[in-house]
C-alpha positions as CSV (number, residue, x, y, z in Angstrom):
1,X,29.0,-6.8,-7.5
2,X,27.2,-7.7,-10.7
3,X,26.0,-11.1,-9.4
4,X,24.7,-9.4,-6.2
5,X,22.9,-6.9,-8.4
6,X,21.2,-9.6,-10.4
7,X,20.1,-11.3,-7.2
8,X,18.7,-8.1,-5.8
9,X,16.5,-7.4,-8.7
10,X,14.0,-10.2,-8.0
11,X,12.4,-11.4,-4.8
12,X,10.4,-14.6,-4.8
13,X,9.6,-14.1,-8.5
14,X,8.6,-10.4,-8.1
15,X,10.7,-7.9,-10.0
16,X,11.6,-4.6,-8.3
17,X,10.7,-1.4,-9.9
18,X,13.6,0.8,-11.2
19,X,13.6,3.0,-8.1
20,X,13.7,0.1,-5.7
21,X,16.3,-1.7,-7.7
22,X,18.4,1.5,-7.8
23,X,18.2,2.0,-4.1
24,X,19.1,-1.7,-3.5
25,X,22.1,-1.3,-5.7
26,X,23.4,1.8,-3.9
27,X,22.9,0.1,-0.5
28,X,24.6,-3.1,-1.7
29,X,27.6,-1.0,-2.7
30,X,27.5,1.3,0.4
31,X,27.0,-1.2,3.2
32,X,30.3,-3.1,2.9
33,X,32.2,0.3,2.9
34,X,30.3,1.3,6.1
35,X,31.2,-2.0,7.7
36,X,34.9,-1.4,7.0
37,X,34.6,2.0,8.8
38,X,32.5,0.7,11.6
39,X,33.0,-3.0,12.2
40,X,29.8,-4.7,13.6
41,X,27.5,-2.2,11.9
42,X,25.9,-4.9,9.7
43,X,25.5,-7.3,12.7
44,X,23.7,-4.5,14.6
45,X,21.5,-3.7,11.6
46,X,20.6,-7.4,11.2
47,X,19.8,-7.8,14.9
48,X,17.5,-4.7,14.8
49,X,15.7,-5.9,11.6
50,X,15.3,-9.4,13.1
51,X,13.7,-7.9,16.2
52,X,11.3,-5.8,14.1
53,X,10.3,-8.9,12.1
54,X,9.8,-10.9,15.3
55,X,7.7,-8.2,16.9
56,X,5.5,-7.8,13.8
57,X,5.0,-11.5,13.6
58,X,4.3,-11.8,17.3
59,X,1.7,-9.1,17.0
60,X,0.0,-11.0,14.2
61,X,0.6,-8.2,11.8
62,X,2.9,-9.9,9.3
63,X,1.6,-9.7,5.8
64,X,3.1,-11.2,2.6
65,X,4.1,-7.6,1.5
66,X,5.9,-6.9,4.8
67,X,7.6,-10.3,4.6
68,X,8.8,-9.4,1.1
69,X,10.4,-6.3,2.6
70,X,12.3,-8.4,5.1
71,X,13.3,-10.8,2.4
72,X,14.6,-7.9,0.3
73,X,16.6,-6.6,3.3
74,X,18.1,-10.0,3.8
75,X,19.3,-10.0,0.2
76,X,20.7,-6.5,0.3
77,X,22.5,-7.3,3.5
78,X,23.7,-10.7,2.2
79,X,22.7,-12.5,5.4
80,X,19.6,-13.9,7.0
81,X,17.7,-12.0,9.7
82,X,18.0,-14.3,12.7
């Protein structure tokens, strides 16, 4: 968990503020537990986020800030949004 925490605190050279880092840490701890209770939950979440990313990109509304949000989500989930 400590290694995951260190990886979550930076995105593409940007440092998360304390609130964002704290939320990411809680999610990183919570999501595997939820996956144990409901197998497939993370796959469903990844699929939904990937669809959102694709729709935003297709609409020409992707910005570097929004892309950073999706990169952060990938790191928290520990898997790419495909």
